[in-house]
TORVEXDO-809309 format. One record per residue (C-alpha): residue number from 1; residue in one letter; z, x, y. Coordinates in steps of 0.02 Angstrom, whole numbers, plus 50000, padded with zeros to 5 digits. Example, Ala and Ser with C-alpha at 12.3 -4.5 7.8 and 13.67 -1.06 7.14 Angstrom:
<nodes>
n:res:w:u:v
1:a:50390:50615:49775
2:s:50357:50684:49947
</nodes>
This chain:
<nodes>
n:res:w:u:v
1:m:47038:49408:51674
2:s:47199:49322:51674
3:d:47237:49151:51745
4:d:47336:49233:51892
5:h:47210:49368:51938
6:g:47149:49334:52130
7:r:47292:49224:52173
8:f:47394:49263:52335
9:i:47574:49285:52273
10:w:47672:49355:52418
11:y:47671:49381:52606
12:e:47758:49515:52698
13:l:47803:49547:52886
14:l:47827:49721:52953
15:t:47915:49704:53117
16:t:48010:49802:53254
17:d:48159:49686:53248
18:p:48196:49604:53075
19:k:48348:49504:53139
20:a:48253:49432:53282
21:a:48111:49389:53167
22:q:48229:49294:53044
23:a:48287:49197:53193
24:f:48116:49156:53252
25:y:48035:49105:53083
26:g:48189:49022:53019
27:d:48179:48901:53168
28:v:47994:48884:53171
29:v:47947:48869:52989
30:g:48117:48830:52918
31:w:48142:48978:52799
32:t:48310:49040:52742
33:f:48340:49224:52720
34:q:48423:49339:52593
35:d:48445:49526:52615
36:m:48403:49640:52470
37:p:48474:49814:52512
38:g:48360:49956:52454
39:d:48354:50144:52452
40:g:48392:50175:52636
41:f:48322:50018:52699
42:t:48347:49826:52688
43:y:48212:49703:52629
44:t:48238:49527:52679
45:v:48168:49384:52566
46:a:48110:49221:52648
47:n:48144:49064:52549
48:a:48073:48895:52563
49:d:48165:48764:52447
50:g:48258:48905:52360
51:n:48100:48997:52315
52:g:48045:49162:52383
53:v:47885:49147:52476
54:g:47884:49310:52566
55:g:47981:49462:52639
56:l:48006:49554:52798
57:m:48066:49727:52843
58:l:48073:49860:52975
59:i:47911:49949:52999
60:p:47933:50105:52887
61:p:47933:50274:52983
62:e:47772:50335:52898
63:a:47679:50176:52949
64:k:47754:50179:53125
65:a:47688:50363:53144
66:m:47517:50294:53096
67:g:47526:50174:53237
68:v:47540:50022:53131
69:p:47597:49870:53240
70:p:47703:49722:53183
71:n:47596:49622:53065
72:w:47587:49503:52917
73:s:47500:49547:52758
74:g:47465:49464:52589
75:y:47484:49521:52408
76:v:47356:49468:52281
77:d:47392:49468:52099
78:v:47280:49583:51989
79:d:47282:49611:51807
80:d:47294:49805:51818
81:c:47344:49886:51989
82:d:47273:50052:51952
83:a:47108:49978:51891
84:a:47099:49867:52037
85:a:47130:50013:52158
86:d:46977:50109:52078
87:k:46870:49958:52094
88:i:46911:49939:52277
89:n:46854:50120:52306
90:s:46695:50093:52203
91:l:46658:49937:52306
92:g:46669:50030:52476
93:g:46851:49982:52516
94:s:46991:50105:52532
95:v:47161:50141:52456
96:i:47295:50171:52599
97:r:47447:50187:52485
98:p:47407:50225:52301
99:p:47476:50120:52163
100:a:47672:50137:52148
101:d:47806:50047:52050
102:i:47940:49938:52127
103:p:48072:49930:51990
104:g:48098:49757:51923
105:i:47957:49690:52036
106:g:47788:49762:51994
107:r:47659:49895:52033
108:f:47571:49879:52202
109:a:47454:49965:52317
110:v:47407:49949:52504
111:v:47218:49934:52515
112:a:47077:49887:52638
113:d:46909:49806:52619
114:p:46744:49901:52669
115:h:46773:49842:52852
116:g:46957:49888:52868
117:a:47053:49722:52839
118:v:47214:49773:52755
119:f:47297:49683:52612
120:e:47399:49728:52459
121:i:47368:49708:52269
122:m:47504:49689:52139
123:k:47533:49679:51953
124:p:47693:49589:51949
125:a:47828:49636:51817
126:p:47846:49506:51678
127:m:47958:49359:51714
128:e:48061:49260:51596
129:t:48006:49100:51674
130:g:47829:49067:51755
131:r:47803:49107:51939
132:p:47825:48943:52034
133:r:47664:48883:52123
134:a:47693:48756:52254
135:p:47555:48629:52285
136:q:47448:48670:52441
137:g:47525:48587:52591
138:t:47708:48614:52538
139:q:47812:48642:52685
140:g:47866:48818:52711
141:h:47734:48889:52600
142:t:47563:48970:52652
143:s:47431:48840:52653
144:w:47279:48939:52708
145:h:47212:49117:52708
146:e:47085:49165:52841
147:l:46984:49321:52850
148:y:46909:49388:53015
149:a:46778:49495:52941
150:g:46675:49648:52998
151:e:46524:49562:52924
152:l:46531:49405:52829
153:e:46412:49419:52679
154:t:46462:49596:52633
155:a:46648:49555:52648
156:f:46630:49403:52534
157:a:46535:49507:52405
158:f:46676:49629:52401
159:y:46815:49501:52371
160:a:46706:49404:52250
161:a:46676:49559:52146
162:l:46862:49610:52153
163:f:46950:49443:52127
164:g:46813:49323:52067
165:w:46829:49215:52215
166:k:46687:49084:52233
167:k:46591:49020:52391
168:d:46637:48841:52432
169:e:46574:48740:52590
170:a:46495:48840:52736
171:m:46522:48767:52908
172:d:46409:48807:53059
173:m:46507:48849:53208
174:g:46362:48877:53324
175:p:46378:49037:53421
176:m:46525:49089:53322
177:g:46417:49096:53163
178:t:46468:49026:52985
179:y:46641:48980:52925
180:q:46633:49009:52734
181:l:46762:48924:52636
182:f:46814:49007:52469
183:s:46900:48954:52315
184:n:46999:49029:52170
185:q:47069:48953:52009
186:d:47172:48830:52120
187:g:47029:48761:52229
188:q:46999:48797:52416
189:i:47122:48923:52480
190:g:47040:48998:52632
191:g:46896:49034:52743
192:m:46802:49194:52807
193:m:46707:49214:52964
194:k:46635:49366:53073
195:k:46770:49417:53184
196:p:46764:49356:53366
197:d:46737:49494:53498
198:q:46921:49466:53558
199:i:46991:49514:53392
200:p:47002:49703:53399
201:r:46980:49738:53213
202:p:46948:49644:53049
203:a:47108:49560:52983
204:w:47180:49423:52880
205:l:47280:49280:52957
206:y:47404:49171:52857
207:y:47440:48995:52897
208:f:47617:48930:52858
209:q:47644:48744:52828
210:v:47758:48653:52945
211:g:47787:48463:52976
212:d:47743:48397:53153
213:i:47632:48528:53233
214:d:47677:48480:53409
215:a:47864:48507:53371
216:a:47824:48674:53295
217:v:47735:48725:53448
218:e:47896:48687:53549
219:r:47993:48788:53429
220:v:47867:48934:53449
221:t:47883:48941:53638
222:r:48070:48909:53631
223:g:48089:49060:53524
224:g:47992:49177:53628
225:g:47825:49172:53536
226:q:47658:49129:53609
227:v:47520:49003:53554
228:v:47356:49088:53581
229:n:47245:48953:53509
230:g:47276:48761:53481
231:p:47343:48643:53431
232:m:47162:48604:53357
233:e:47113:48471:53227
234:v:47034:48532:53065
235:p:46941:48431:52930
236:g:47059:48330:52831
237:g:47170:48277:52971
238:d:47274:48433:52989
239:w:47319:48525:53155
240:i:47328:48711:53175
241:i:47386:48834:53293
242:q:47369:49027:53299
243:g:47512:49130:53390
244:v:47603:49291:53404
245:d:47787:49305:53372
246:p:47910:49386:53495
247:q:47874:49559:53420
248:r:47685:49522:53429
249:a:47636:49496:53248
250:m:47500:49367:53232
251:f:47532:49211:53126
252:a:47463:49033:53113
253:l:47537:48864:53073
254:v:47465:48705:52999
255:g:47541:48532:53005
256:r:47510:48353:53056
257:r:47528:48250:53215
258:g:47656:48106:53228
</nodes>
């Protein structure tokens, strides 16, 4: 297993209005954007401090036909995309889009855990220089990864077997159950919990780092988004919000107050 296996390396927004999404996230998170024309479509890279952190595109026709709504998803580095896809099947997950090559970028697949939470796996193409990794808490980057699981213990076992993630602290949330933090080679990177009843299906949620959380909330509402939870203080002194963008894709922010 390589040192990169199990690291989140990219985040992707499928949306019904890419230009509106650029305006919203550019204002809220501070990203700049660069269009990368493809074969019949445009893929737009989101940059923070000149480094690509994610991308966005119009929901593809085949996904739209399946009823896929606007959403964010995350890519996790794997040593071998095809072997990882096979392992996902053997662990009770599913492969939604079989492994395929993106020339010059890598080999990827769209997959889901045993309860249906969707994510991507990718074996990146070799790079002349190492892939830059910003320290956790760097503005404009993703600082936290949260799984609303169908069932906590079996979900964690799936990701541990697939990526080698480790259990970290567990927080008792009373009637909401346990919030299980998890770590990879970089330390704590996220948490998992059984999904609340108001969340319709198991899903991943990604937290983008901003500066002042209250100023970010103002930008969210000014841009036509909606804050559905927060601001709420979390251990360590950070504050978080969860929201939906104007096209109804769910996202989250983490920052400070004052």
